[in-house]
C-alpha positions in Angstrom: 121.4 13.0 -3.5 122.0 11.0 -6.7 120.8 11.9 -10.1 118.2 9.9 -12.0 120.8 8.6 -14.4 123.0 7.5 -11.5 120.1 5.7 -9.8 119.3 3.9 -13.0 122.9 2.9 -13.5 123.1 1.7 -9.9 119.9 -0.4 -10.2 120.7 -2.0 -13.5 124.4 -2.8 -12.7 123.3 -4.2 -9.3 120.7 -6.6 -10.9 122.9 -7.7 -13.9 125.9 -8.6 -11.8 123.6 -10.3 -9.2 121.9 -12.4 -11.9 125.2 -13.5 -13.3 126.2 -14.8 -9.9 122.9 -16.1 -8.4 121.5 -18.1 -11.3 124.2 -20.8 -11.5 124.7 -20.8 -7.7 120.9 -21.2 -7.1 120.7 -24.1 -9.6 123.6 -25.8 -8.0 122.5 -25.3 -4.4 118.9 -26.3 -4.9 119.5 -29.1 -7.5 117.1 -27.5 -10.0 117.4 -26.8 -13.7 119.3 -23.6 -14.4 116.4 -22.6 -16.7 113.9 -22.7 -13.8 116.1 -20.8 -11.5 116.9 -18.4 -14.3 113.2 -17.6 -14.8 112.7 -17.0 -11.1 115.9 -14.9 -11.0 114.9 -12.8 -14.0 111.4 -12.1 -12.6 112.9 -11.4 -9.2 115.5 -9.1 -10.7 112.9 -7.2 -12.6 110.8 -6.7 -9.5 114.0 -5.9 -7.5 115.1 -3.4 -10.0 111.9 -1.4 -9.7 111.9 -1.9 -5.9 115.6 -0.8 -5.8 114.9 2.5 -7.5 111.9 3.3 -5.5 113.3 2.1 -2.2 116.6 3.9 -2.5 114.9 7.1 -3.5 112.6 6.9 -0.5 115.4 5.9 1.9 117.7 8.7 0.7 114.9 11.3 1.0 114.1 10.0 4.5 117.8 10.2 5.5 118.2 13.7 4.1 115.1 14.8 6.0 115.9 13.1 9.3 119.7 13.3 9.3 120.5 16.1 6.9 122.8 13.8 4.9 122.5 10.7 2.6 125.9 9.4 3.7 125.5 6.0 5.4 127.3 4.6 8.4 127.9 0.9 8.6 124.9 0.4 10.9 122.7 2.5 8.5 123.9 0.3 5.6 122.9 -2.8 7.5 119.4 -1.4 8.2 119.2 -0.3 4.6 120.0 -3.8 3.2 117.7 -5.6 5.7 114.7 -3.5 4.9 115.2 -3.8 1.2 115.4 -7.6 1.4 112.4 -7.9 3.7 110.2 -6.0 1.3 111.4 -8.1 -1.7 111.0 -11.4 0.2 107.3 -10.6 1.0 106.5 -10.0 -2.7 108.5 -13.0 -4.1 107.5 -15.8 -1.8 104.1 -16.7 -3.4 105.5 -16.6 -7.0 108.5 -18.8 -6.2 106.3 -21.5 -4.6 103.8 -21.4 -7.5 106.4 -21.3 -10.4 108.7 -24.0 -9.0 105.7 -26.1 -7.7 107.2 -26.3 -4.2 105.7 -25.8 -0.8 105.6 -22.4 0.8 108.1 -23.7 3.3 110.5 -24.8 0.6 110.0 -21.4 -1.2 110.7 -19.6 2.1 113.9 -21.5 2.6 114.9 -20.7 -1.0 113.9 -17.1 -0.7 115.8 -16.8 2.6 118.9 -18.3 1.0 118.7 -15.9 -1.9 117.9 -13.0 0.5 121.0 -13.9 2.6 123.1 -13.9 -0.6 121.6 -10.6 -1.7 121.9 -9.1 1.8 125.7 -9.6 1.7 125.9 -8.7 -2.0 123.8 -5.5 -1.5 126.1 -4.4 1.4 129.3 -4.9 -0.6 127.9 -3.7 -3.9 126.5 -0.4 -2.5 129.6 0.3 -0.5 131.7 -0.3 -3.7 129.3 1.7 -5.8 129.6 4.7 -3.4 133.4 4.5 -3.6 133.5 4.2 -7.4 130.7 6.8 -7.9 130.8 9.1 -4.9 127.8 11.2 -4.0 128.5 14.9 -5.0 129.3 17.3 -2.2 126.2 19.2 -3.0 123.7 16.7 -1.5 120.6 18.7 -2.7 121.1 17.5 -6.3 118.2 15.4 -7.4 
């Protein structure tokens, strides 16, 4: 398993790169001020960073217990990304609707759009991260 330092590096780099991409894209796609999308994105990133750390720790421990390994196949990576985004979507929907003063349906469309972006981004980022920072051969390391 990954060290605490590695998990923190992973979570922070994931969110910083994601923010730099999603804020201008979201403002452009939804015809909203970049400031408003930026506030939503920063709060979402903060919650996602905490969720990322907790979720990946739980997911890796479950994989280690069930499969005896934390190495992910492509189908496992897809499941990993889908479950992560579903949890985040449930938490963010009410905030997005309230802050942007839009309907829950509009917020859902916006959240689904962001989730689709992050679904693809998470898959690519995590795969690249695993290639750049491989998991040590001794998988029992915490």
